[in-house]
C-alpha positions as CSV (number, residue, x, y, z in Angstrom):
1,M,19.5,36.2,37.4
2,D,20.8,35.8,33.8
3,W,18.0,34.4,31.6
4,D,20.5,32.5,29.5
5,N,21.7,30.7,32.6
6,L,18.1,29.9,33.5
7,R,17.3,28.7,30.0
8,V,20.2,26.3,30.2
9,F,19.2,25.2,33.7
10,L,15.6,24.4,32.4
11,T,17.0,22.2,29.6
12,V,19.3,20.3,32.0
13,A,16.4,19.9,34.5
14,R,14.2,18.4,31.8
15,S,16.8,16.1,30.3
16,S,18.6,15.1,33.6
17,S,21.9,15.2,31.7
18,M,24.4,17.9,30.8
19,L,25.3,16.0,27.6
20,D,21.7,15.7,26.5
21,A,21.1,19.3,27.3
22,A,24.1,20.4,25.3
23,R,22.8,18.5,22.3
24,M,19.4,20.0,22.6
25,L,20.9,23.5,22.9
26,G,23.4,23.0,20.1
27,S,26.2,23.8,22.6
28,S,29.0,21.9,24.3
29,Q,28.8,20.0,27.6
30,S,31.5,22.3,29.1
31,T,29.5,25.4,28.2
32,V,26.3,24.0,29.7
33,S,28.2,23.1,32.9
34,R,29.7,26.6,33.2
35,R,26.2,28.1,32.8
36,V,24.9,25.9,35.6
37,Q,27.8,26.8,37.8
38,R,27.2,30.5,37.2
39,L,23.6,30.2,38.2
40,E,24.6,28.4,41.4
41,R,27.1,31.2,42.2
42,E,24.3,33.8,41.6
43,I,21.9,32.1,44.0
44,G,24.5,30.7,46.4
45,R,23.0,27.2,46.4
46,K,23.4,23.9,44.5
47,V,20.6,23.2,42.1
48,F,21.6,19.6,41.0
49,E,22.8,16.4,42.7
50,R,24.6,13.7,40.8
51,T,23.0,10.2,41.1
52,T,23.3,6.9,39.2
53,Q,20.1,7.9,37.4
54,G,21.6,11.2,36.2
55,L,21.2,14.7,37.6
56,V,18.4,15.4,40.0
57,L,17.1,18.7,41.4
58,T,17.9,19.7,44.9
59,A,15.1,21.2,47.1
60,H,16.3,24.7,46.1
61,G,16.6,23.5,42.5
62,H,12.9,22.7,42.5
63,K,12.1,26.2,43.7
64,I,14.3,27.7,40.9
65,L,12.6,25.4,38.4
66,R,9.1,26.8,39.2
67,Q,10.4,30.4,39.0
68,A,12.2,29.7,35.7
69,E,9.1,28.0,34.2
70,G,7.0,31.1,35.1
71,I,9.5,33.4,33.4
72,E,9.6,31.1,30.3
73,E,5.8,31.0,30.1
74,L,5.7,34.8,30.3
75,L,8.3,35.3,27.6
76,T,6.7,32.7,25.4
77,T,3.3,34.3,25.7
78,V,4.7,37.7,24.8
79,D,6.5,36.3,21.8
80,T,3.5,34.3,20.7
81,R,1.1,37.2,20.8
82,A,3.6,39.3,18.8
83,N,3.9,36.5,16.2
84,D,0.1,36.1,16.1
85,R,-0.3,39.8,15.2
86,R,2.2,39.4,12.4
87,A,0.9,36.3,10.7
88,D,-2.1,34.0,10.2
89,I,-1.9,30.4,11.4
90,S,0.6,28.6,9.2
91,G,3.6,26.3,9.3
92,E,4.2,22.7,10.2
93,I,2.8,20.7,13.2
94,R,4.3,17.4,14.2
95,L,1.6,15.4,16.1
96,G,2.5,12.2,18.0
97,T,-0.4,9.8,18.6
98,T,-1.1,6.2,19.4
99,E,-1.3,3.9,16.4
100,A,-5.0,3.2,16.3
101,F,-6.3,6.6,17.5
102,G,-4.1,8.4,14.9
103,T,-4.9,6.1,12.0
104,Y,-8.6,5.2,12.5
105,F,-10.1,8.0,14.6
106,L,-8.1,11.2,14.1
107,A,-6.8,11.2,10.5
108,P,-10.2,11.7,8.9
109,Y,-10.9,14.7,11.1
110,L,-7.5,16.3,10.4
111,A,-8.6,16.7,6.8
112,R,-11.2,19.2,8.0
113,F,-8.6,21.0,10.1
114,C,-6.3,21.3,7.1
115,A,-9.2,22.7,5.0
116,L,-9.8,25.3,7.7
117,H,-6.1,26.2,7.8
118,P,-4.6,25.6,4.3
119,A,-1.3,27.2,5.3
120,V,-0.7,24.5,7.9
121,T,1.0,21.1,7.3
122,I,0.4,18.3,9.8
123,D,2.9,15.5,10.3
124,V,1.1,12.6,12.1
125,L,3.4,10.2,13.9
126,P,1.3,7.1,14.8
127,M,4.1,5.4,16.9
128,P,3.8,2.5,19.3
129,R,5.8,4.2,22.0
130,L,5.9,7.4,24.0
131,L,7.6,10.3,22.2
132,N,10.2,12.5,23.8
133,L,8.7,16.0,23.4
134,W,11.8,17.7,25.0
135,R,13.9,16.4,22.2
136,R,11.4,17.8,19.7
137,E,10.3,14.4,18.3
138,A,6.9,16.1,18.1
139,D,5.3,19.5,18.8
140,T,2.5,17.9,20.7
141,A,1.2,14.4,21.4
142,I,-1.8,12.4,22.3
143,A,-0.7,10.0,25.1
144,I,-2.4,7.2,27.0
145,E,-1.1,8.4,30.4
146,R,-0.4,11.7,32.0
147,P,3.3,12.4,31.7
148,A,5.4,12.3,34.9
149,T,8.0,14.6,33.3
150,A,8.1,18.0,35.0
151,G,7.3,21.0,32.9
152,L,5.1,19.5,30.2
153,V,1.6,20.9,29.7
154,A,-1.0,18.2,29.9
155,A,-4.8,18.3,29.5
156,R,-7.3,15.4,29.7
157,L,-8.7,14.8,26.2
158,T,-11.2,12.0,26.6
159,S,-12.0,8.5,28.0
160,Y,-12.3,5.6,25.6
161,R,-13.6,2.1,26.1
162,L,-12.1,-1.3,25.2
163,L,-14.0,-4.6,24.8
164,P,-13.3,-8.2,23.8
165,Y,-14.1,-8.8,20.1
166,A,-14.2,-11.7,17.7
167,T,-15.8,-12.6,14.4
168,T,-19.2,-14.2,14.1
169,G,-17.5,-17.2,12.4
170,Y,-15.2,-17.7,15.4
171,L,-18.0,-17.4,17.9
172,E,-20.2,-19.9,16.1
173,S,-17.4,-22.5,15.9
174,H,-16.2,-22.3,19.5
175,P,-17.8,-22.7,22.9
176,A,-20.4,-20.2,23.8
177,I,-19.5,-17.2,26.0
178,H,-22.2,-16.6,28.5
179,G,-20.1,-14.8,31.1
180,A,-16.5,-13.7,31.9
181,S,-15.7,-17.1,33.4
182,D,-16.1,-18.6,29.8
183,L,-13.4,-16.3,28.3
184,A,-10.4,-18.2,29.6
185,E,-11.2,-21.2,27.4
186,H,-10.7,-19.3,24.2
187,C,-7.7,-18.4,22.0
188,W,-6.5,-14.9,22.7
189,V,-4.8,-12.1,20.7
190,D,-2.7,-9.9,22.9
191,Y,0.3,-7.5,23.4
192,I,3.8,-8.8,24.0
193,D,4.2,-8.3,27.8
194,D,7.9,-7.4,28.0
195,L,7.5,-4.8,25.1
196,V,4.5,-2.9,26.6
197,F,5.6,0.7,26.8
198,S,3.1,2.0,29.3
199,P,1.2,0.5,32.3
200,Q,-2.0,2.0,30.7
201,Q,-1.7,-0.4,27.7
202,F,-4.2,-3.3,28.1
203,S,-2.6,-6.3,29.7
204,L,-4.4,-9.6,29.2
205,K,-2.1,-11.2,31.8
206,S,-3.3,-8.8,34.5
207,W,-6.9,-8.8,33.4
208,L,-7.4,-12.5,32.8
209,P,-4.4,-14.4,34.1
210,S,-5.7,-17.8,33.1
211,A,-6.1,-16.9,29.4
212,K,-3.6,-18.2,27.0
213,P,-2.5,-16.0,24.0
214,C,-2.2,-17.7,20.6
215,F,-1.0,-14.5,18.8
216,R,0.8,-11.5,20.2
217,S,2.0,-8.2,18.6
218,T,3.2,-4.8,19.7
219,S,0.8,-3.4,17.1
220,V,-2.9,-3.1,18.0
221,L,-3.6,-2.9,14.2
222,A,-2.0,-6.2,13.7
223,Q,-4.0,-7.6,16.6
224,A,-7.2,-6.3,15.0
225,Q,-6.3,-8.0,11.7
226,A,-5.6,-11.3,13.6
227,V,-9.0,-11.1,15.3
228,R,-10.7,-10.4,11.9
229,S,-9.0,-13.5,10.4
230,G,-11.0,-15.6,12.9
231,L,-7.9,-16.6,14.9
232,G,-9.4,-15.7,18.3
233,V,-10.6,-13.1,20.8
234,G,-8.9,-9.8,21.3
235,I,-9.4,-6.7,23.5
236,L,-9.7,-3.7,21.1
237,P,-10.7,0.0,21.4
238,C,-14.3,0.4,20.5
239,F,-13.5,3.2,18.1
240,L,-11.1,0.9,16.2
241,A,-13.3,-2.3,16.2
242,S,-16.4,-0.3,15.1
243,Q,-14.7,0.3,11.8
244,F,-15.0,-3.3,10.8
245,D,-18.4,-4.9,10.2
246,D,-17.0,-8.4,10.8
247,L,-16.1,-7.8,14.4
248,V,-18.6,-8.5,17.2
249,P,-18.3,-7.1,20.8
250,I,-18.4,-9.7,23.5
251,L,-20.2,-9.2,26.9
252,A,-20.6,-5.5,26.2
253,D,-23.3,-5.3,28.9
254,S,-21.0,-6.6,31.7
255,I,-17.4,-5.7,30.8
256,D,-16.2,-2.2,31.1
257,I,-12.5,-1.4,30.4
258,T,-11.8,2.3,30.0
259,R,-8.6,4.3,29.5
260,T,-7.9,8.0,29.0
261,F,-6.1,10.0,26.3
262,W,-4.1,13.1,27.2
263,L,-3.0,16.0,25.1
264,V,0.6,16.9,26.0
265,A,3.1,19.5,24.8
266,P,6.1,21.5,26.0
267,P,4.8,24.9,27.2
268,E,6.7,26.9,24.5
269,R,5.2,24.7,21.8
270,R,1.7,24.7,23.3
271,E,1.5,28.5,22.9
272,V,2.4,28.6,19.2
273,S,-0.7,29.7,17.5
274,R,-1.0,26.7,15.1
275,V,-0.5,24.2,17.9
276,R,-3.0,25.9,20.1
277,A,-5.5,25.9,17.3
278,L,-5.0,22.1,16.7
279,W,-5.4,21.4,20.5
280,Q,-8.7,23.2,20.5
281,Y,-9.9,21.4,17.4
282,I,-9.0,17.9,18.7
283,R,-10.8,18.6,22.0
284,E,-13.9,19.7,20.1
285,V,-13.8,16.5,17.9
286,A,-13.3,14.2,20.9
287,G,-16.2,15.9,22.7
288,R,-18.5,15.4,19.8
289,E,-17.6,11.8,19.3
290,Q,-18.0,10.5,22.8
291,G,-20.5,7.9,21.7
292,L,-18.0,6.4,19.2
293,L,-15.1,6.5,21.8
294,M,-17.2,4.8,24.5
295,G,-18.8,2.2,22.3
296,A,-22.3,3.4,22.4
297,G,-25.0,1.7,20.4
298,M,-23.3,-1.7,20.1
299,N,-25.1,-5.0,19.8
300,V,-24.3,-7.7,22.4
301,T,-22.8,-11.1,21.5
302,P,-25.1,-13.2,19.4
303,S,-26.3,-16.4,21.3
């Protein structure tokens, strides 16, 4: 089979659209269509079906996808090893990450990585949505869920804990919280339900349906500031809330909300030496800072 046809097939399979694949390849839609048709003639089978949701792989298309990804991985590895022999780690890395993790946890550690690799420039994209890695919005990303998209390389990075937080002033001027049943009576800071981009984002509506939000935002940093102002109670990641001395964890001994971060990248980007080095570094940092990520050593709510 012609590798150029397979390369076009991979791009179409990952984007589910001839038009999107053409844009990603810098080609025309008709050229992409012809390449797919040539591949189908070579193998004697259809590889795509048209649906209202776009192009979907046939059963034989899935088999070809696995074979094509194996060839792509082999070619990428050969090319990467050749490049690694020719040059030290250098160049730009675009890293997508969640807002709080990128800003309050990761950014300070990336300074050390840049010191270790002075020829590398890191662009951090702390965006409140999932990035499209196939469209090269980033080279790699830290996501709050394992991607469902076929072909991406994903590795579990770490678990992290979330808890209710409020200020001491708020807690002293409102009804005491002795157990989870007392929480519904308080003013809450929350996400905007219809703008939540992932089911792994915390949902107050699902966790405590009787609670009434008094402030909502798509930004967890805005939520943290609202809680710090004394407005109410909010569920925050422990690694974020621990940055602020004025925030107090509530019912830390009885409430356990955990989520998982995933490292994600397209296979061809994952094997680039600078991206591979950053992956390893981030995994080492997350491993060392499990206490911070899981909220170890916190004081319980003052009575």
